[in-house]
C-alpha positions in Angstrom: 20.9 4.9 7.0 16.9 5.4 8.0 14.6 6.1 5.8 11.4 7.6 7.5 8.3 8.7 6.0 8.2 11.8 4.5 6.1 13.7 1.6 7.4 14.1 -1.8 6.1 16.7 -5.0 6.3 14.2 -8.0 8.1 13.9 -9.7 8.1 14.2 -13.5 8.9 11.6 -15.9 10.9 11.8 -19.1 8.6 9.9 -21.7 11.3 9.7 -24.2 12.6 5.7 -23.7 9.8 3.7 -26.4 7.3 5.9 -25.8 4.7 3.2 -27.9 5.2 0.9 -25.0 5.7 3.4 -21.9 2.0 5.3 -23.3 1.0 2.2 -24.1 1.4 0.3 -19.9 0.9 4.5 -18.3 -2.5 4.2 -19.9 -3.2 0.8 -18.3 -1.8 1.7 -14.7 -4.1 5.0 -15.1 -6.4 3.4 -15.7 -7.0 0.6 -13.4 -5.7 3.5 -10.5 -8.6 5.8 -11.8 -11.3 4.4 -9.6 -9.0 4.3 -6.6 -7.7 8.2 -7.2 -11.5 8.9 -8.1 -12.8 8.0 -5.0 -10.2 9.5 -3.2 -12.0 13.3 -3.0 -15.0 11.6 -1.4 -14.9 11.3 2.2 -16.5 8.1 3.4 -20.0 8.0 5.4 -20.5 6.8 8.9 -16.5 8.4 10.7 -18.7 10.5 14.0 -16.7 11.1 16.8 -17.1 8.9 19.3 -14.7 7.9 22.5 -11.9 6.3 21.3 -8.7 6.7 23.4 -6.4 9.3 21.7 -3.7 8.4 19.1 -1.0 8.2 21.9 -2.2 5.5 23.8 0.4 6.5 27.0 3.2 5.3 25.2 1.0 1.8 23.5 1.3 3.5 20.3 -1.2 5.2 17.7 -4.8 4.0 18.5 -6.1 2.7 15.4 -10.0 2.1 16.9 -12.5 -0.7 16.4 -14.6 -2.1 14.1 -14.3 -1.1 10.8 -12.6 2.2 11.7 -10.2 0.4 12.9 -10.1 -1.8 9.6 -9.7 1.6 7.6 -6.8 2.9 9.5 -5.3 -1.2 9.4 -5.3 -0.1 5.2 -4.2 3.4 5.4 -0.9 2.2 7.3 -0.4 -0.4 5.1 -0.5 2.3 2.1 1.2 4.6 4.1 4.2 2.2 4.6 3.7 1.4 0.9 3.8 5.1 -0.5 7.0 5.5 1.5 8.7 2.8 0.2 8.3 4.1 -3.8 8.3 7.6 -3.1 12.2 6.6 -1.5 12.4 4.4 -4.3 11.6 7.0 -6.4 14.1 9.6 -4.9 17.1 7.3 -4.9 16.8 5.4 -7.9 19.0 1.8 -8.3 21.8 2.0 -10.3 20.7 1.5 -14.1 17.4 2.2 -13.9 15.7 2.0 -17.5 13.2 5.0 -17.7 10.5 2.1 -18.5 11.3 1.0 -15.3 11.2 4.3 -13.3 8.6 5.5 -15.5 6.4 2.1 -14.0 7.5 2.5 -10.5 6.4 6.4 -10.4 2.5 5.1 -11.9 2.7 2.2 -9.0 4.7 4.9 -6.4 1.3 7.5 -7.4 -1.9 5.2 -7.3 0.0 4.2 -3.1 0.1 7.8 -2.8 -3.9 8.4 -3.6 -4.7 5.2 -2.1 -2.8 6.7 1.3 -4.9 10.1 0.3 -8.1 8.6 0.2 -8.0 6.8 3.7 -6.6 9.5 5.6 -9.5 12.0 4.3 -12.1 9.1 4.9 -11.1 8.5 8.5 -11.0 12.1 9.8 -10.7 12.9 12.9 -10.3 9.2 13.3 -7.0 8.6 11.5 -3.8 7.6 12.8 -1.2 10.0 12.3 1.4 9.7 9.4 3.5 6.8 10.6 8.0 7.1 10.8 9.0 3.7 8.8 12.7 2.4 8.7 14.1 0.9 5.4 17.4 1.1 6.9 17.8 -2.5 5.2 16.7 -2.1 1.9 19.5 -1.4 -0.8 18.1 1.1 -3.1 20.7 1.0 -5.2 20.2 -2.9 -5.9 17.9 -3.4 -8.0 17.6 -6.9 -7.4 17.1 -6.1 -3.8 14.4 -3.2 -4.3 12.9 -6.0 -6.4 12.4 -8.1 -4.0 11.2 -5.9 -1.1 8.2 -4.4 -3.6 7.3 -7.8 -4.1 6.9 -8.5 -0.5 4.5 -4.7 0.5 3.0 -6.0 -2.2 1.9 -9.7 -2.0 1.6 -8.2 1.6 -0.9 -5.7 0.9 -2.7 -8.3 -1.3 -3.3 -10.4 0.5 -4.5 -7.7 4.4 -7.1 -6.6 1.6 -8.1 -10.4 0.9 -8.0 -11.1 4.7 -9.8 -8.2 6.0 -13.1 -8.1 3.7 -14.8 -10.3 6.2 -14.4 -8.4 8.8 -15.8 -4.9 7.3 -19.6 -4.5 8.1 -19.9 -1.7 6.5 -20.6 -2.7 2.7 -19.4 0.6 1.7 -16.3 0.2 3.1 -15.8 -3.1 1.3 -16.9 -2.3 -2.4 -13.6 0.6 -2.0 -11.7 -2.3 -0.5 -12.2 -4.1 -3.2 -11.7 -1.5 -5.9 -8.3 -0.9 -4.4 -7.2 -4.2 -4.1 -7.7 -5.2 -7.9 -5.6 -2.5 -8.2 -2.9 -4.1 -5.8 -3.1 -7.4 -7.4 -1.8 -5.4 -10.5 0.9 -3.8 -9.4 2.2 -7.5 -7.3 1.5 -9.0 -10.5 3.8 -6.7 -12.5 6.6 -6.7 -9.6 6.8 -10.4 -10.3 7.1 -10.0 -14.0 10.2 -7.9 -13.5 11.7 -10.3 -11.4 10.6 -13.2 -13.1 9.0 -13.4 -15.9 5.9 -15.4 -15.9 5.2 -15.5 -12.1 2.6 -13.1 -11.5 -0.1 -15.9 -10.7 1.9 -18.8 -9.1 1.4 -20.7 -6.1 3.4 -18.6 -3.9 -0.5 -16.2 -4.2 -2.8 -18.5 -5.9 -3.8 -21.3 -4.0 -5.4 -24.8 -5.9 -8.6 -23.3 -6.1 -7.7 -20.3 -8.7 -7.8 -17.8 -5.2 -5.7 -15.1 -3.9 -3.8 -15.6 -0.4 -5.1 -14.0 2.4 -3.7 -13.2 6.0 -5.0 -11.6 9.0 -4.4 -8.6 10.3 -2.3 -10.2 12.8 -0.1 -12.4 10.1 0.0 -8.8 8.7 1.5 -6.4 11.0 3.9 -9.1 12.5 5.5 -9.5 8.3 5.2 -5.5 8.6 6.2 -5.1 12.0 10.3 -4.7 10.4 9.7 -1.5 8.4 7.6 0.2 11.1 9.4 2.2 13.1 5.9 3.9 15.0 4.5 2.5 17.7 0.8 1.3 17.4 -2.0 0.1 19.3 -4.0 -2.6 17.7 -5.4 -4.0 20.6 -8.9 -3.3 19.4 -8.1 -4.4 15.8 -10.8 -7.5 14.4 -8.8 -10.0 13.6 -9.3 -13.9 13.7 
């Protein structure tokens, strides 16, 4: 069964289980997400109309644009992917999910929606259309499979921002990307710890210099491709 990108009203969260720890973690996640939520209300300057090709280029797919616009659409596409995944996860939670874990993932879902909406607003008429996604290979009823997929997305997202940062020409864009990647890194650490306590900063994601792994846009999109149903045109996306 294939699930595609959808929009959803926020689901109510019940805080009747382990209220002290739930409130403590919810406050933590809200604090780290506050910066992204706040900037989601602002438009990034500099997105003026030019002669870029339209979204649908003769079957090639949604055109990301060039330069910084392409990088922003690249980030927007990844945030769409993550938001769609967590929306589906909360709508169809895995078997025997605790209220504690549901609360955490609801907060993460809300952060990803905030990130998605920020890029949509920042890009204005340069934003690609909402993408469709294929989560048919994800068994949403199985905790192990869901967490493994979340780990892939979160680790990929962090490496994507790390890898694209130096390609951004506008300093304002770079600053905002840095604020968002710090939130994504916290998501990744949480998911990793839910899978294997203490693995939040292991050698899979931190190199021998103590630095986060980074990946080029090309590698990131190749990894994300099995989940992206829509065709995209990234021919002018800066990469290396």
